[in-house]
NULODO-210422 format. One line per 2 residues: for each residue x, y, z of C-alpha. Coordinates in nm, 2 decimals, always signed. Layout:
<recs>
X Y Z; ...
</recs>
This chain:
<recs>
+7.49 -2.22 +8.65; +7.56 -2.41 +8.98
+7.87 -2.61 +9.02; +7.81 -2.98 +8.95
+8.04 -3.10 +9.23; +7.81 -2.93 +9.49
+7.53 -3.16 +9.39; +7.47 -3.54 +9.38
+7.71 -3.72 +9.15; +7.47 -3.97 +8.99
+7.32 -3.81 +8.67; +6.96 -3.92 +8.74
+6.96 -3.81 +9.11; +7.14 -3.49 +9.01
+6.88 -3.43 +8.74; +6.58 -3.49 +8.97
+6.75 -3.27 +9.23; +6.77 -2.99 +8.97
+6.40 -3.02 +8.88; +6.31 -2.95 +9.25
+6.51 -2.62 +9.24; +6.55 -2.32 +9.02
+6.91 -2.41 +8.95; +7.03 -2.54 +8.62
+7.31 -2.80 +8.63; +7.53 -2.89 +8.34
+7.54 -3.25 +8.21; +7.75 -3.39 +7.93
+7.56 -3.54 +7.64; +7.63 -3.90 +7.74
+7.48 -3.83 +8.09; +7.17 -3.69 +7.92
+7.14 -4.00 +7.70; +7.15 -4.22 +8.02
+6.89 -4.01 +8.19; +6.66 -4.01 +7.89
+6.70 -4.39 +7.84; +6.63 -4.44 +8.21
+6.30 -4.26 +8.19; +6.20 -4.42 +7.86
+6.27 -4.77 +7.99; +6.05 -4.70 +8.30
+5.77 -4.55 +8.09; +5.82 -4.20 +8.24
+5.76 -4.02 +7.91; +5.69 -3.67 +8.06
+6.03 -3.68 +8.25; +6.21 -3.80 +7.93
+6.06 -3.52 +7.73; +6.17 -3.27 +8.00
+6.52 -3.41 +7.99; +6.53 -3.40 +7.61
+6.42 -3.03 +7.61; +6.70 -2.93 +7.86
+6.96 -3.15 +7.69; +6.91 -2.99 +7.35
+6.95 -2.65 +7.50; +7.28 -2.76 +7.64
+7.39 -2.97 +7.34; +7.20 -2.84 +7.04
+7.43 -3.02 +6.79; +7.41 -3.37 +6.95
+7.27 -3.61 +6.69; +7.21 -3.88 +6.96
+6.99 -3.65 +7.16; +6.80 -3.53 +6.86
+6.73 -3.90 +6.77; +6.60 -3.95 +7.12
+6.37 -3.66 +7.06; +6.25 -3.82 +6.74
+6.20 -4.15 +6.92; +5.96 -3.99 +7.16
+5.78 -3.81 +6.87; +5.73 -4.14 +6.70
+5.61 -4.31 +7.02; +5.35 -4.03 +7.06
+5.25 -4.07 +6.69; +5.37 -3.72 +6.60
+5.50 -3.87 +6.28; +5.51 -3.56 +6.05
+5.72 -3.37 +6.30; +5.95 -3.67 +6.34
+6.00 -3.71 +5.96; +6.08 -3.34 +5.93
+6.35 -3.37 +6.19; +6.48 -3.69 +6.03
+6.51 -3.52 +5.70; +6.73 -3.25 +5.86
+6.94 -3.51 +6.04; +7.00 -3.72 +5.74
+7.16 -3.42 +5.56; +7.41 -3.40 +5.85
+7.48 -3.77 +5.90; +7.35 -4.00 +5.62
+7.53 -4.31 +5.76; +7.37 -4.31 +6.10
+7.18 -4.64 +6.13; +6.95 -4.49 +6.40
+6.80 -4.26 +6.14; +6.69 -4.55 +5.93
+6.56 -4.73 +6.24; +6.34 -4.44 +6.33
+6.22 -4.41 +5.97; +6.14 -4.78 +5.98
+5.94 -4.72 +6.31; +5.74 -4.45 +6.13
+5.66 -4.68 +5.84; +5.56 -4.95 +6.08
+5.32 -4.71 +6.26; +5.17 -4.64 +5.92
+5.13 -5.02 +5.86; +5.38 -5.01 +5.57
+5.58 -5.31 +5.70; +5.75 -5.38 +5.37
+5.90 -5.03 +5.36; +6.00 -5.07 +5.73
+6.19 -5.40 +5.65; +6.38 -5.23 +5.37
+6.49 -4.95 +5.60; +6.59 -5.19 +5.87
+6.80 -5.39 +5.63; +6.97 -5.07 +5.53
+7.03 -5.00 +5.90; +7.19 -5.35 +5.93
+7.44 -5.26 +5.66; +7.55 -4.95 +5.86
+7.54 -5.09 +6.22; +7.82 -5.23 +6.42
+7.57 -5.37 +6.68; +7.28 -5.54 +6.50
+7.10 -5.70 +6.79; +6.82 -5.45 +6.83
+6.77 -5.43 +6.45; +6.72 -5.80 +6.42
+6.46 -5.78 +6.70; +6.28 -5.50 +6.51
+6.30 -5.70 +6.19; +6.15 -6.00 +6.36
+5.85 -5.79 +6.48; +5.80 -5.65 +6.13
+5.80 -6.00 +5.98; +5.54 -6.10 +6.24
+5.32 -5.81 +6.13; +5.35 -5.94 +5.77
+5.28 -6.31 +5.87; +5.63 -6.40 +5.74
+5.69 -6.65 +6.02; +5.99 -6.82 +5.87
+6.18 -6.49 +5.83; +6.06 -6.37 +6.17
+6.20 -6.69 +6.33; +6.54 -6.64 +6.16
+6.55 -6.28 +6.29; +6.47 -6.38 +6.65
+6.72 -6.66 +6.63; +6.99 -6.40 +6.55
+6.89 -6.22 +6.87; +6.91 -6.54 +7.08
+7.25 -6.62 +6.92; +7.37 -6.27 +7.03
+7.23 -6.31 +7.38; +7.13 -6.65 +7.52
+6.94 -6.48 +7.80; +6.71 -6.30 +7.56
+6.40 -6.50 +7.66; +6.16 -6.26 +7.49
+6.33 -6.35 +7.15; +6.34 -6.72 +7.25
+5.96 -6.72 +7.31; +5.92 -6.55 +6.97
+6.13 -6.82 +6.80; +5.91 -7.09 +6.95
+5.59 -6.89 +6.87; +5.70 -6.90 +6.50
+5.78 -7.27 +6.51; +5.43 -7.33 +6.66
+5.26 -7.11 +6.40; +5.44 -7.30 +6.12
+5.33 -7.62 +6.29; +5.70 -7.73 +6.29
+5.69 -7.90 +6.63; +5.99 -8.12 +6.54
+6.19 -7.82 +6.44; +6.11 -7.65 +6.77
+6.22 -7.96 +6.96; +6.55 -7.98 +6.78
+6.61 -7.61 +6.83; +6.54 -7.62 +7.20
+6.75 -7.93 +7.25; +7.04 -7.75 +7.08
+6.98 -7.44 +7.29; +6.98 -7.66 +7.61
+7.31 -7.82 +7.51; +7.46 -7.47 +7.54
+7.24 -7.36 +7.84; +7.16 -7.68 +8.04
+7.01 -7.49 +8.34; +6.77 -7.27 +8.14
+6.43 -7.33 +8.30; +6.25 -7.13 +8.03
+6.38 -7.35 +7.75; +6.30 -7.67 +7.95
+5.95 -7.54 +8.00; +5.91 -7.46 +7.63
+6.05 -7.80 +7.54; +5.80 -7.97 +7.77
+5.51 -7.79 +7.61; +5.63 -7.90 +7.26
+5.64 -8.26 +7.38; +5.30 -8.22 +7.54
+5.15 -8.09 +7.21; +5.29 -8.41 +7.04
+5.14 -8.63 +7.32; +5.50 -8.74 +7.41
+5.40 -8.73 +7.78; +5.70 -8.92 +7.92
+5.94 -8.68 +7.75; +5.73 -8.38 +7.86
+5.74 -8.49 +8.22; +6.12 -8.51 +8.20
+6.15 -8.17 +8.05; +5.93 -8.01 +8.32
+6.13 -8.19 +8.59; +6.45 -8.03 +8.46
+6.27 -7.69 +8.45; +6.19 -7.74 +8.82
+6.55 -7.85 +8.90; +6.67 -7.54 +8.73
+6.43 -7.32 +8.92; +6.23 -7.48 +9.20
+6.00 -7.18 +9.22; +5.90 -7.19 +8.85
+5.52 -7.20 +8.88; +5.46 -7.26 +8.51
+5.66 -7.58 +8.51; +5.47 -7.73 +8.81
+5.14 -7.64 +8.64; +5.23 -7.79 +8.31
+5.37 -8.10 +8.49; +5.03 -8.13 +8.66
+4.86 -8.13 +8.32; +5.09 -8.41 +8.19
+5.02 -8.62 +8.50; +4.65 -8.57 +8.45
+4.69 -8.71 +8.10; +4.87 -9.01 +8.24
+4.59 -9.07 +8.49; +4.82 -8.98 +8.79
+4.57 -8.76 +8.95; +4.71 -8.76 +9.31
+5.05 -8.65 +9.18; +4.89 -8.39 +8.95
+4.71 -8.24 +9.26; +5.04 -8.22 +9.44
+5.19 -8.01 +9.16; +4.89 -7.78 +9.13
+4.90 -7.73 +9.51; +5.27 -7.64 +9.49
+5.18 -7.35 +9.26; +4.94 -7.23 +9.52
+5.20 -7.25 +9.79; +5.46 -7.06 +9.59
+5.23 -6.78 +9.49; +4.88 -6.66 +9.55
+4.62 -6.91 +9.45; +4.49 -6.89 +9.09
+4.15 -6.99 +8.96; +4.31 -7.21 +8.70
+4.50 -7.42 +8.96; +4.17 -7.46 +9.16
+3.99 -7.57 +8.84; +4.25 -7.83 +8.76
+4.25 -7.97 +9.11; +3.87 -7.99 +9.09
+3.90 -8.19 +8.77; +4.14 -8.43 +8.93
+3.92 -8.49 +9.22; +3.62 -8.55 +8.99
+3.83 -8.81 +8.80; +3.91 -8.98 +9.13
+3.54 -8.99 +9.21; +3.57 -8.76 +9.51
+3.26 -8.55 +9.43; +3.27 -8.34 +9.75
+3.63 -8.22 +9.70; +3.56 -8.17 +9.33
+3.27 -7.94 +9.41; +3.47 -7.76 +9.68
+3.75 -7.67 +9.43; +3.51 -7.58 +9.15
+3.34 -7.33 +9.39; +3.68 -7.21 +9.49
+3.75 -7.15 +9.12; +3.46 -6.91 +9.07
+3.51 -6.75 +9.41; +3.87 -6.67 +9.31
+3.76 -6.54 +8.97; +3.39 -6.49 +8.92
+3.46 -6.40 +8.55; +3.62 -6.73 +8.46
+3.36 -6.89 +8.24; +3.55 -7.22 +8.24
+3.48 -7.24 +8.62; +3.11 -7.21 +8.58
+3.13 -7.45 +8.29; +3.30 -7.71 +8.51
+3.03 -7.68 +8.77; +2.77 -7.71 +8.49
+2.93 -8.03 +8.36; +2.95 -8.17 +8.71
+2.58 -8.13 +8.77; +2.49 -8.24 +8.42
+2.68 -8.56 +8.47; +2.48 -8.61 +8.79
+2.16 -8.54 +8.59; +2.08 -8.25 +8.82
+1.97 -8.05 +8.52; +1.82 -7.76 +8.71
+2.15 -7.68 +8.87; +2.33 -7.74 +8.55
+2.11 -7.48 +8.38; +2.17 -7.23 +8.65
+2.55 -7.25 +8.61; +2.56 -7.26 +8.22
+2.36 -6.94 +8.23; +2.64 -6.79 +8.45
+2.89 -6.89 +8.19; +2.68 -6.74 +7.91
+2.65 -6.41 +8.11; +3.03 -6.39 +8.09
+3.07 -6.51 +7.73; +2.75 -6.49 +7.53
+2.93 -6.54 +7.21; +3.06 -6.89 +7.28
+2.87 -7.14 +7.06; +2.97 -7.44 +7.28
+2.80 -7.27 +7.58; +2.48 -7.22 +7.38
+2.49 -7.58 +7.27; +2.53 -7.70 +7.63
+2.25 -7.47 +7.73; +2.04 -7.63 +7.45
+2.12 -7.99 +7.56; +2.03 -7.91 +7.93
+1.70 -7.74 +7.83; +1.62 -8.04 +7.61
+1.68 -8.27 +7.90; +1.44 -8.06 +8.11
+1.18 -8.07 +7.83; +1.21 -7.69 +7.77
+1.20 -7.74 +7.40; +1.13 -7.38 +7.29
+1.44 -7.26 +7.49; +1.64 -7.55 +7.35
+1.54 -7.47 +7.00; +1.65 -7.10 +7.05
+1.98 -7.21 +7.21; +2.07 -7.45 +6.92
+1.99 -7.17 +6.68; +2.23 -6.94 +6.87
+2.50 -7.21 +6.87; +2.48 -7.25 +6.49
+2.47 -6.88 +6.42; +2.79 -6.85 +6.62
+2.96 -7.12 +6.42; +2.89 -7.46 +6.58
+2.83 -7.69 +6.29; +2.91 -8.02 +6.46
+2.71 -8.32 +6.33; +2.54 -8.39 +6.67
+2.43 -8.03 +6.69; +2.21 -8.07 +6.38
+2.08 -8.41 +6.50; +2.00 -8.29 +6.85
+1.84 -7.97 +6.73; +1.62 -8.18 +6.49
+1.53 -8.40 +6.79; +1.41 -8.09 +6.98
+1.18 -7.98 +6.69; +1.06 -8.34 +6.67
+0.97 -8.33 +7.04; +0.79 -8.00 +6.97
+0.61 -8.17 +6.67; +0.75 -7.90 +6.44
+0.85 -8.15 +6.18; +0.89 -7.90 +5.89
+1.15 -7.71 +6.10; +1.33 -8.03 +6.17
+1.35 -8.11 +5.80; +1.49 -7.77 +5.73
+1.75 -7.81 +6.00; +1.86 -8.14 +5.87
+1.88 -8.00 +5.52; +2.13 -7.74 +5.65
+2.32 -8.02 +5.83; +2.34 -8.22 +5.51
+2.53 -7.94 +5.34; +2.81 -7.99 +5.60
+2.78 -8.38 +5.62; +2.65 -8.50 +5.28
+2.74 -8.86 +5.35; +2.58 -8.87 +5.70
+2.35 -9.17 +5.74; +2.21 -9.03 +6.06
+2.09 -8.72 +5.89; +1.95 -8.91 +5.59
+1.75 -9.16 +5.79; +1.63 -8.90 +6.05
+1.50 -8.69 +5.76; +1.30 -8.99 +5.63
+1.13 -9.02 +5.97; +1.05 -8.65 +5.99
+0.89 -8.66 +5.65; +0.68 -8.95 +5.75
+0.58 -8.77 +6.08; +0.48 -8.48 +5.86
+0.26 -8.72 +5.64; +0.48 -8.65 +5.34
+0.52 -9.00 +5.19; +0.65 -8.87 +4.85
+0.95 -8.70 +4.99; +1.00 -8.97 +5.25
+1.02 -9.23 +4.97; +1.28 -9.01 +4.78
+1.49 -8.97 +5.09; +1.46 -9.34 +5.19
+1.58 -9.45 +4.85; +1.87 -9.21 +4.86
+1.96 -9.32 +5.21; +1.95 -9.69 +5.12
+2.16 -9.62 +4.81; +2.43 -9.45 +5.01
+2.41 -9.63 +5.34; +2.21 -9.95 +5.31
+2.41 -10.12 +5.59; +2.30 -9.85 +5.83
+1.93 -9.91 +5.80; +1.93 -10.00 +6.17
+1.95 -9.62 +6.24; +1.60 -9.58 +6.09
+1.48 -9.90 +6.26; +1.59 -9.79 +6.61
+1.46 -9.43 +6.59; +1.14 -9.50 +6.40
+1.05 -9.86 +6.47; +0.68 -9.82 +6.39
+0.75 -9.67 +6.04; +1.02 -9.93 +5.98
+0.78 -10.22 +6.04; +0.52 -10.08 +5.79
+0.45 -10.26 +5.46; +0.54 -9.94 +5.28
+0.89 -9.92 +5.43; +0.96 -10.30 +5.40
+0.86 -10.30 +5.03; +1.10 -10.01 +4.95
+1.38 -10.18 +5.15; +1.32 -10.52 +4.98
+1.31 -10.37 +4.63; +1.63 -10.17 +4.69
+1.80 -10.49 +4.82; +1.70 -10.68 +4.50
+1.80 -10.39 +4.27; +2.15 -10.37 +4.43
+2.22 -10.75 +4.37
</recs>
């Protein structure tokens, strides 16, 4: 065995030097632990396994090294072998918390999170340093959708280490999921009392205020995030969004442009700048930034959608159709895109394609009131009145009190020359929404003026007195 003092002193450099030669160097167990942790932390699993193998030859009785061996086995889903080694270790050292932690990891891998929590609680009883265990507990509670308990576990981690931003994010995630925005605001303000220059906490606080539409407070929070770290891109971006909400589009653009100056441009920044210019009525600059958006990220469907909306607003439906199809090519499962495609095709008089697109939108979960009404309009334009009646019947299941659906159904029955059902529907509509008869009058003025309709309306008025 070569003399250690002939070789590099740092354990990792010394170990890697050894791997390049046929020599075998001696390391103490603690050095091996450092080497293995280094490789695991850097995702170099093959080197970690090599170090474990050599370390156990030199220190066959080291429980710490055996536990690192087990940790890698669990990571690689070699769970049976890991459990076998844990059984042997537990007979040697039944009070080692790491044994319970690794058993908990195995149960977690098997989706038995309740058992994992029990073992982690046992590990807590045995451990001197409980930070990592609370973090693991928090993750198990998240798997179980126990957000209150998860929040408490991650809070313990933040109490232990104020700089543990991963746990801080998880605390806020739990508050958000519990829809306890007030609680999140209180927690973050208390945290900031202890850490007044924490840009991460100011940023999160600003987002909480933004979600509650407290834009003035959000703006202040993002300003403090920027004071704490003037290169914090997220704070500039979120500040831009607040300024948009306040109608301060020039200032919003400045903040979005700052994010581009600090780091490489992002499609999201270009998109927001385009929206601001559109609000300012500067169509040429809006178009320029929308096209920059899709040039930067051709797979960002929101970019194609922004261009679609721009041209739809200008009533350039041919171009709008071209770009909504681009968005659909990226995300063909998005019901809003199908609905927009349907509206554009309807505006172009492509009623068959509009009918198909509305059908897709509904099948993908868009049940908005105007979806049913516009779809029925398409079938009406196609003179497929029976289809329109069926569509409105589906819509009525979601909106049983809708006067628009009721009166439109009356008109479609009359167009289909079905006066019996038209009468039934008109009586029902008058009974529920007499004061909205103008809906029928405006859409079907010729039917409204008929003696047939006027008699039904008059009789209903007398009966309701």
